[in-house]
C-alpha positions in Angstrom: 8.3 -16.6 5.9 6.6 -13.5 7.6 3.7 -12.6 5.6 2.6 -8.9 5.9 -1.1 -7.7 4.9 -1.1 -4.0 3.0 -4.3 -2.1 3.1 -5.9 1.1 1.3 -8.1 2.9 3.4 -10.8 4.1 1.3 -12.0 6.9 3.5 -8.6 8.1 3.2 -7.7 8.1 0.1 -7.7 11.3 -2.1 -6.4 9.1 -4.8 -3.1 11.5 -5.5 -1.0 8.1 -6.4 2.0 9.2 -5.0 1.9 5.6 -3.7 2.2 4.6 -7.4 5.0 5.7 -8.1 6.8 4.5 -5.4 5.6 0.8 -5.5 4.2 -1.1 -8.4 2.0 -3.0 -6.1 -0.4 -0.2 -6.0 -2.9 0.8 -8.8 -5.7 3.1 -8.9 -9.4 2.3 -9.3 -11.8 4.7 -9.1 -9.9 6.9 -7.9 -8.4 5.7 -5.3 -5.5 3.2 -5.1 -5.2 -0.1 -4.0 -3.0 -3.0 -3.9 -2.9 -5.7 -6.1 -1.0 -7.8 -3.5 -2.6 -7.7 -0.3 -0.3 -10.2 1.7 3.0 -9.8 0.5 6.1 -11.7 1.2 8.7 -10.2 3.8 11.0 -9.9 1.2 8.5 -7.7 -1.4 7.9 -5.1 1.4 10.0 -2.1 1.2 8.7 -0.9 -1.6 4.8 -1.4 0.2 6.6 0.1 3.4 7.8 3.3 0.9 4.3 4.1 -0.1 3.1 3.5 3.3 6.1 6.3 4.8 5.4 8.4 1.1 1.5 8.9 1.3 0.3 12.4 2.3 -3.1 11.5 4.4 -1.9 8.7 6.4 -4.5 5.7 4.3 -1.6 2.6 3.8 -1.5 0.4 6.6 0.5 -2.2 6.3 0.8 -4.8 9.2 2.5 -8.5 9.9 0.2 -11.5 9.7 0.6 -14.2 12.2 
């Protein structure tokens, strides 16, 4: 099964919480977003991709782990 790494660039994150509204894999810690799971299987990736898309400052990255 293909896995993906989910990261939040803490320097870009403004802590708006948009990602937490569309994906339960994100939480706010000290005013910044963090993924609860940093490695996500392909079948659980859909909401992480929505969070990446909705982030107003493009702080979320999702990359395939090889």
